[in-house]
C-alpha positions in Angstrom: 86.5 18.5 19.1 85.1 19.9 22.3 83.5 22.8 20.4 82.0 20.4 17.9 80.5 18.3 20.7 79.0 21.4 22.2 77.5 22.5 18.8 76.0 19.0 18.4 74.3 19.2 21.8 76.4 16.7 23.9 76.9 19.1 26.8 73.1 19.5 27.4 71.2 17.8 30.2 70.8 14.0 29.7 74.5 13.4 28.7 77.7 12.7 30.7 80.8 13.8 28.8 84.1 12.6 30.4 87.3 14.1 29.2 90.5 12.0 29.7 88.9 10.6 32.9 85.7 8.9 34.0 83.5 9.1 37.1 81.4 6.1 36.1 82.8 3.2 38.2 81.7 0.5 35.7 83.4 2.3 32.8 86.5 3.1 34.9 86.9 -0.5 35.9 86.8 -1.7 32.3 89.6 0.8 31.4 91.9 -0.2 34.2 94.2 -2.1 31.8 93.5 0.0 28.7 96.7 2.0 28.7 98.1 2.3 25.2 101.6 1.5 26.5 100.9 -1.4 28.8 98.8 -2.9 31.6 97.7 0.2 33.4 94.7 2.5 33.3 94.1 4.5 30.1 91.5 7.0 28.9 90.5 8.3 25.5 90.0 12.0 24.8 86.2 11.8 25.3 83.7 9.3 26.7 80.0 10.1 26.2 77.1 8.3 27.8 73.4 9.1 27.4 71.2 8.8 30.5 68.3 7.4 28.4 70.4 4.9 26.4 73.0 4.0 29.0 74.0 0.7 27.3 75.6 2.7 24.4 78.9 4.4 24.8 80.7 6.9 22.4 84.5 7.0 22.7 86.6 9.6 20.8 90.4 9.6 20.3 92.1 12.7 18.7 95.5 13.3 17.1 96.7 16.6 15.9 98.7 15.2 13.0 96.5 13.8 10.2 99.4 11.5 9.2 98.9 9.8 12.5 95.3 8.8 11.7 95.6 5.0 11.1 98.3 2.4 10.9 98.2 -0.6 8.6 97.4 -3.3 11.2 96.0 -1.1 14.0 98.7 -2.1 16.5 100.3 1.3 17.3 97.8 2.4 20.0 99.7 5.4 21.3 100.7 6.8 17.9 97.6 6.6 15.8 94.0 7.8 16.4 92.2 4.8 14.9 94.4 2.3 16.6 93.9 3.9 20.0 90.2 4.3 19.8 89.8 0.6 18.7 91.8 -0.4 21.7 89.5 1.5 24.1 86.4 0.1 22.3 87.8 -3.5 22.8 87.8 -3.0 26.6 84.5 -1.2 26.8 82.7 -3.6 24.6 82.9 -6.3 27.3 79.9 -4.6 28.9 78.7 -1.9 26.4 77.9 -1.3 22.7 80.5 1.2 21.6 80.6 3.8 18.9 84.3 4.5 18.4 85.3 7.7 16.6 88.9 8.5 15.5 89.7 12.2 14.7 92.9 13.6 13.3 93.9 17.1 12.1 93.7 20.6 13.4 91.9 22.4 10.5 88.8 21.6 8.5 90.7 21.1 5.3 93.0 18.4 6.8 90.4 16.8 9.1 90.1 13.0 8.9 87.3 11.0 10.6 86.9 7.2 11.0 83.9 5.8 12.8 83.3 2.2 14.1 80.7 0.1 15.9 81.9 -2.5 18.4 79.0 -4.4 19.8 78.9 -5.9 23.2 81.0 -9.1 23.6 82.0 -8.9 19.9 85.7 -9.2 19.3 85.6 -7.2 16.1 84.7 -3.5 15.4 83.0 -2.7 12.1 83.1 0.4 10.0 80.1 2.5 10.9 78.6 5.8 9.6 80.6 7.3 6.8 79.5 10.9 7.2 80.6 13.7 9.4 80.2 13.9 13.1 76.5 13.5 14.1 74.3 14.4 17.0 73.3 11.7 19.4 69.9 11.0 17.9 71.4 10.4 14.5 74.0 8.1 15.8 71.4 6.2 17.8 69.1 5.8 14.8 72.0 4.5 12.7 73.0 2.2 15.6 69.6 0.6 16.1 69.0 0.2 12.4 72.4 -1.4 11.8 72.1 -5.0 10.6 74.7 -6.2 13.0 72.9 -4.7 15.9 69.7 -6.4 14.8 71.6 -9.7 14.5 72.9 -9.3 18.0 69.5 -8.5 19.5 67.8 -11.3 17.5 70.3 -13.9 18.7 69.7 -12.6 22.3 66.0 -12.9 21.7 66.4 -16.5 20.5 68.6 -17.3 23.5 65.8 -15.9 25.8 63.1 -18.0 24.1 65.1 -21.1 25.0 65.6 -19.9 28.6 62.0 -19.0 28.9 60.8 -22.2 27.5 62.8 -24.2 30.1 61.4 -21.9 32.9 57.8 -22.3 31.8 58.3 -26.1 31.5 59.6 -26.2 35.1 56.6 -24.1 36.2 54.2 -26.5 34.4 52.8 -24.0 31.9 51.4 -26.1 29.0 53.2 -25.8 25.6 49.9 -24.7 24.0 49.6 -21.9 26.5 53.1 -20.5 26.5 52.9 -18.4 23.4 49.5 -17.1 24.4 50.8 -16.1 27.8 53.7 -14.2 26.3 51.4 -12.5 23.8 48.9 -11.6 26.6 51.7 -10.0 28.7 52.9 -8.0 25.7 49.4 -6.8 25.0 48.9 -5.8 28.6 52.2 -4.0 28.7 50.9 -1.7 25.9 48.6 -0.2 28.5 50.5 2.5 30.5 48.3 2.0 33.6 49.1 -1.7 33.8 52.8 -1.1 33.0 53.1 1.3 35.9 51.1 -0.7 38.4 51.6 -4.4 37.9 54.3 -4.6 40.6 51.9 -3.1 43.2 49.5 -6.1 43.5 49.9 -8.0 46.8 48.4 -11.3 45.5 49.2 -13.4 42.4 45.4 -13.9 41.8 44.9 -10.1 41.7 47.8 -9.7 39.2 46.3 -12.5 37.0 42.9 -10.7 37.2 44.5 -7.4 36.3 46.4 -8.7 33.3 43.2 -10.4 32.0 41.2 -7.3 32.4 43.8 -5.2 30.6 44.0 -7.7 27.7 40.2 -7.5 27.3 40.3 -3.7 27.4 43.1 -3.6 24.8 41.2 -6.0 22.5 38.1 -3.9 22.7 40.1 -0.8 21.9 41.7 -2.4 18.8 38.7 -2.2 16.4 38.3 -6.0 16.3 34.9 -7.3 15.2 32.7 -7.8 18.3 32.0 -11.5 17.4 35.7 -12.2 17.5 36.3 -10.6 20.9 34.7 -13.4 22.9 36.9 -16.0 21.2 40.0 -14.0 21.9 39.1 -13.4 25.5 38.4 -17.1 25.9 41.9 -18.0 24.6 43.4 -16.0 27.4 41.1 -17.2 30.2 43.6 -19.9 31.3 45.6 -17.1 33.0 43.1 -16.8 35.8 42.9 -20.6 36.1 46.5 -21.7 36.0 47.8 -22.7 39.5 51.3 -21.2 39.1 50.1 -17.9 37.8 47.5 -17.5 40.5 49.6 -18.6 43.5 53.2 -17.6 42.8 53.2 -13.8 42.7 57.0 -13.4 42.6 57.3 -15.7 39.6 54.5 -13.9 37.7 55.8 -10.5 38.4 59.4 -11.4 37.5 58.2 -13.0 34.3 56.3 -9.8 33.3 59.4 -7.7 34.1 61.7 -9.9 32.1 59.4 -10.0 29.1 59.2 -6.2 29.2 63.0 -5.9 29.3 63.9 -8.6 26.9 61.0 -8.9 24.5 59.0 -5.7 24.6 62.2 -3.6 24.2 63.1 -5.7 21.1 59.7 -5.1 19.6 60.0 -1.3 20.2 63.5 -1.2 18.8 63.0 -3.5 15.8 59.5 -2.8 14.6 57.5 -5.1 12.3 59.2 -8.4 13.1 57.2 -11.6 13.8 58.5 -11.9 17.4 55.7 -14.1 18.6 56.4 -16.5 15.7 59.9 -17.1 17.1 58.4 -18.0 20.5 55.8 -20.2 18.9 58.6 -22.1 17.1 60.6 -22.6 20.3 57.7 -23.5 22.6 56.3 -26.2 20.3 59.7 -27.4 19.1 59.6 -30.4 21.4 55.9 -30.8 21.7 55.3 -32.0 18.1 52.2 -29.9 18.0 53.3 -27.8 15.2 54.2 -30.7 12.9 51.1 -32.5 13.9 49.1 -29.6 12.6 51.3 -29.3 9.5 52.4 -25.9 10.6 55.9 -24.8 9.5 56.5 -21.2 10.3 58.6 -19.4 7.7 62.0 -18.1 8.7 62.1 -14.2 8.9 64.8 -13.8 6.2 62.5 -15.7 3.8 59.4 -13.6 4.6 61.5 -10.5 3.8 62.8 -12.2 0.6 59.2 -12.7 -0.6 58.5 -9.0 -0.2 61.4 -8.2 -2.6 60.3 -10.9 -5.1 56.8 -9.4 -5.0 58.1 -5.9 -5.7 55.9 -4.4 -3.1 55.0 -0.8 -3.3 52.8 1.6 -1.3 49.7 0.5 -3.3 50.2 -3.3 -2.8 47.4 -5.1 -1.1 48.7 -8.3 0.5 46.7 -11.4 1.2 47.9 -14.4 3.2 45.0 -16.9 3.3 46.7 -19.2 5.8 48.5 -16.5 7.8 49.7 -18.3 10.9 51.3 -15.8 13.2 51.4 -13.2 10.4 55.1 -13.4 9.5 54.5 -12.5 5.8 52.0 -9.8 6.6 54.3 -8.2 9.2 57.3 -8.2 6.8 55.0 -6.8 4.0 53.7 -4.1 6.3 57.3 -3.2 7.3 58.4 -2.9 3.6 55.4 -0.8 2.6 55.7 1.5 5.6 59.4 2.1 4.8 58.4 3.0 1.2 55.8 5.5 2.6 58.6 7.7 3.9 56.8 8.8 7.0 53.6 9.9 5.3 51.1 9.3 8.1 47.9 9.1 6.0 49.6 6.6 3.6 50.9 4.5 6.6 47.4 4.5 8.2 45.9 3.4 4.9 48.4 0.6 4.5 47.5 -0.7 8.0 43.8 -0.2 7.6 43.1 -1.5 4.1 46.2 -3.3 2.6 47.0 -6.1 5.0 44.6 -9.1 4.9 45.0 -12.5 6.6 42.8 -15.5 7.2 43.5 -18.1 9.9 41.4 -21.2 10.6 42.8 -22.3 14.0 41.5 -20.4 17.1 44.8 -20.5 19.0 47.0 -19.3 16.1 44.4 -16.7 15.2 44.8 -15.3 18.7 48.5 -15.1 18.2 48.1 -13.4 14.8 45.8 -10.7 16.2 47.9 -10.1 19.3 51.0 -9.8 17.0 49.3 -7.0 15.1 48.2 -5.3 18.3 51.7 -5.5 19.7 52.9 -3.7 16.5 50.3 -0.9 17.1 48.1 -2.2 14.4 44.9 -3.5 15.8 43.0 -2.4 12.7 44.5 -5.0 10.4 42.1 -7.3 8.7 42.9 -10.7 10.2 39.9 -12.9 9.7 39.1 -16.0 11.7 37.6 -18.6 9.5 38.0 -21.0 6.5 39.7 -19.4 3.5 37.8 -22.0 1.3 34.5 -20.6 2.4 32.9 -19.0 -0.7 31.6 -16.0 1.2 35.0 -15.3 2.8 36.7 -15.5 -0.6 34.1 -13.2 -2.2 34.3 -10.7 0.7 38.1 -10.4 0.4 38.1 -10.2 -3.4 35.4 -7.5 -3.6 36.1 -5.5 -0.4 39.9 -5.4 -0.4 40.9 -6.3 -4.0 44.3 -7.9 -3.1 47.0 -7.9 -5.8 49.8 -9.7 -3.9 49.5 -13.2 -2.3 52.2 -14.4 0.1 51.7 -17.8 1.7 53.2 -20.8 3.4 50.3 -23.3 3.4 49.9 -26.1 6.0 51.8 -29.1 4.7 49.7 -32.1 3.9 50.8 -34.9 6.3 47.9 -37.4 5.9 46.0 -38.4 2.9 42.9 -36.6 4.1 44.8 -33.3 4.6 44.1 -30.5 2.2 46.6 -30.3 -0.6 49.0 -27.3 -0.6 47.9 -26.5 -4.2 44.4 -26.0 -2.8 45.7 -23.0 -0.8 47.6 -21.6 -3.8 44.5 -21.9 -6.0 42.4 -20.2 -3.4 44.9 -17.3 -3.1 45.1 -16.9 -6.9 41.3 -16.9 -7.3 41.1 -14.1 -4.7 43.7 -11.9 -6.3 43.1 -9.3 -9.0 44.0 -10.1 -12.6 47.7 -9.7 -13.0 48.4 -10.0 -9.3 51.4 -12.0 -8.0 51.1 -15.0 -5.8 54.3 -16.4 -4.1 54.1 -19.6 -2.1 56.6 -21.8 -0.4 55.6 -25.5 -0.6 57.2 -29.0 -0.3 59.2 -30.0 -3.3 56.9 -32.9 -3.8 54.3 -30.4 -5.2 56.8 -29.4 -8.0 57.8 -33.0 -8.8 54.2 -34.5 -8.9 53.5 -36.3 -12.2 50.4 -38.2 -11.2 47.4 -38.2 -9.0 45.6 -35.2 -7.4 48.6 -32.9 -7.4 49.0 -33.4 -11.2 45.4 -32.4 -11.6 46.0 -29.3 -9.6 49.1 -28.4 -11.7 46.9 -28.7 -14.9 44.1 -26.7 -13.4 46.4 -23.9 -12.2 48.2 -23.6 -15.6 44.8 -23.4 -17.4 43.9 -20.3 -15.5 47.2 -18.7 -14.2 50.8 -18.3 -15.3 53.8 -20.1 -13.7 56.5 -17.4 -13.7 59.2 -19.0 -11.6 60.2 -21.8 -9.3 63.2 -21.7 -6.9 64.6 -24.7 -5.1 65.2 -23.7 -1.5 67.9 -24.9 1.1 67.3 -28.4 2.3 67.5 -27.4 6.0 65.6 -24.2 5.7 63.1 -25.2 8.4 65.7 -26.7 10.8 64.7 -24.4 13.6 61.2 -25.8 13.5 62.6 -29.4 13.6 61.0 -30.1 10.3 63.0 -31.9 7.5 60.8 -31.0 4.6 62.6 -29.9 1.4 60.8 -26.9 -0.2 60.6 -24.7 -3.2 59.1 -21.2 -3.9 56.6 -20.9 -6.7 55.7 -17.6 -8.3 52.4 -17.2 -10.3 50.6 -14.4 -12.1 46.9 -14.5 -11.4 44.1 -14.9 -14.0 46.3 -15.1 -17.1 46.4 -18.6 -18.5 49.9 -20.0 -18.9 50.8 -19.1 -22.5 51.9 -21.9 -24.9 55.6 -21.6 -25.5 56.3 -19.5 -22.4 59.4 -20.4 -20.6 59.5 -20.5 -16.8 62.5 -19.4 -14.8 64.0 -22.0 -12.4 66.5 -21.0 -9.7 68.7 -23.3 -7.7 68.7 -21.4 -4.3 70.2 -24.1 -2.1 72.8 -22.0 -0.2 71.4 -19.0 1.7 74.6 -18.7 3.7 73.0 -19.9 7.0 74.7 -22.5 9.1 73.6 -24.5 12.1 75.2 -23.3 15.4 74.9 -25.2 18.7 72.2 -23.7 20.9 71.4 -21.0 18.3 69.8 -23.0 15.5 70.3 -22.1 11.9 71.6 -18.6 11.7 73.5 -16.2 9.4 76.7 -16.6 11.4 79.1 -15.6 8.6 76.9 -12.6 7.5 76.6 -13.9 3.9 72.8 -13.6 3.6 72.5 -9.9 2.4 74.9 -10.5 -0.5 73.3 -13.8 -1.4 69.8 -12.2 -1.3 70.9 -9.5 -3.7 72.3 -12.1 -6.2 69.1 -14.1 -5.9 66.7 -11.2 -6.4 68.7 -9.7 -9.3 68.9 -13.0 -11.1 65.1 -13.5 -10.6 64.2 -10.0 -11.7 66.4 -10.2 -14.9 65.6 -13.9 -15.5 69.3 -14.5 -15.8 70.5 -18.0 -17.0 73.6 -18.9 -15.0 75.3 -22.3 -15.2 74.7 -24.2 -12.0 72.3 -21.6 -10.7 69.4 -21.0 -13.0 67.7 -22.0 -16.3 64.8 -21.0 -18.5 62.6 -23.9 -19.6 59.2 -24.4 -21.2 57.2 -26.8 -19.0 53.7 -28.2 -18.7 51.8 -29.9 -15.8 53.4 -33.3 -16.4 57.0 -31.9 -16.1 59.0 -31.5 -12.9 58.9 -27.9 -11.8 62.4 -27.6 -10.4 65.8 -26.3 -11.6 67.5 -29.7 -10.8 65.7 -31.3 -13.7 66.9 -28.9 -16.4 70.0 -27.0 -15.1 73.4 -27.4 -16.7 76.0 -28.6 -14.2 78.8 -26.2 -13.6 81.8 -28.6 -13.7 84.2 -25.8 -13.1 83.3 -25.9 -9.4 84.2 -29.7 -9.2 87.3 -30.5 -7.2 88.7 -33.4 -5.2 87.5 -32.1 -1.8 83.9 -31.8 -3.0 83.9 -35.3 -4.5 85.2 -36.8 -1.2 82.6 -34.8 0.8 79.7 -36.1 -1.3 81.0 -39.7 -1.1 81.3 -39.4 2.7 77.8 -38.0 3.0 76.4 -40.9 0.8 78.2 -43.5 3.0 76.8 -41.8 6.2 73.3 -41.8 4.7 73.6 -45.5 3.9 74.8 -46.2 7.4 72.1 -44.2 9.1 69.4 -45.8 7.0 70.6 -49.3 7.3 
């Protein structure tokens, strides 16, 4: 094992390799009760720590006899390799993320290897990479790309958004300024000179001036149209005017350091994620501003689902004509860049020409642009303006030729608000013939059988094809404190809906997410990936599954939802479900008088 570690580069500079002992006081303290035979100190064969990524530990336990590799229930710590290494990992994971490697056998032919990942403060270790022993870089890449690691980091990020929101409230930073402040700090931290010098200012006012100057410089270096620069700079001008930021240097400096540690590091590790969108949701959750504007930001797992439904490829050109903080565009860019397999020219082309967004509101436009800059993509075509403006529509259609539309339009709250179908129509009219438009809208759009919405349904079917409609979970937008029930509609652009064509309707009410106190609605039971595969496969193959999906010919006057046509799967009915529904009904009656 020692020879293998040497060949893989673990004895080079930058690594500490401890063999059956440990000079690191923190690690040594964690192992004080880790003896395989009782409450005394115990050490594995090897402990490896990288200087660069010191929060990750590799532990290795070896046994000569391959028959002593793993017991049935992992409780024979001194006898079996897997049992022993999992014991050590359970102690070390109180403070570290741990890669646990069990080795048994003395020849290549009899060698057995089992590898596990035990994340910090997680009681359970999971099977990790299945291959042979790897060098550290390969282990690290597998670790940061592991879905469980992302989930851990994402939940930590959400916890920090709540903590930060409370802090900024105490410091009297306005709700409307909080996301802008975070985005401005993140933009400034992209600049190496600012990153290395922000702690050296002696006055808070000087620090505020330095961060504003750096933001302006970064904006000018990001190939944003000159006429938009002034608006963006104006959005951040409050930094030099806010009393707290210009008088409390320790607070401002500590805030920048914390954002660098807890947010900037997340962005660098998990690229192409709508991080600012999560802060926006949290900061405006109690201010009612987002609902007052009809803004309901799409959960990240749904933006990624849209990319799968759209069957994105490296030639896709995505348009979101009401882009908000760019959740759909960032997910789409992530998907296409992954498909580019590291081809730099292709990746540059995707960023430069294949991501198009339009946003009407100045404040949210600023967040959208800053989101792209933070993701090292200042060249994306995020336009400030009205998507219904004829010149804007023409410019996008002729210059970019989009073939994919992804959108979550502002939800109409008042009678005078623009209908959601207006945004869908605008998107479809901008797409190339045969392009796909996927939108998430209130269920009321699908159920409309009269009035202006019925007119929109007729108009859309006369010019475009309704391919599918999926009923989404009732509490999908719980984290935004919005109770709207939604559905996803899929259209093919510029091909009138054929007479006799059947539309696929899916009943996608259970995405596996549950509400957890202080965490919101999360994938706590790790069901989402399997559910998403089932949903996408059923949609792609237009499968008819009792209780889950149906094919039905519809017109504008019909209800566009699975519930209206789907056969009930009575095989799933039982006494407990019956009782649950009756209890929920009684509770509903009670709460609504």
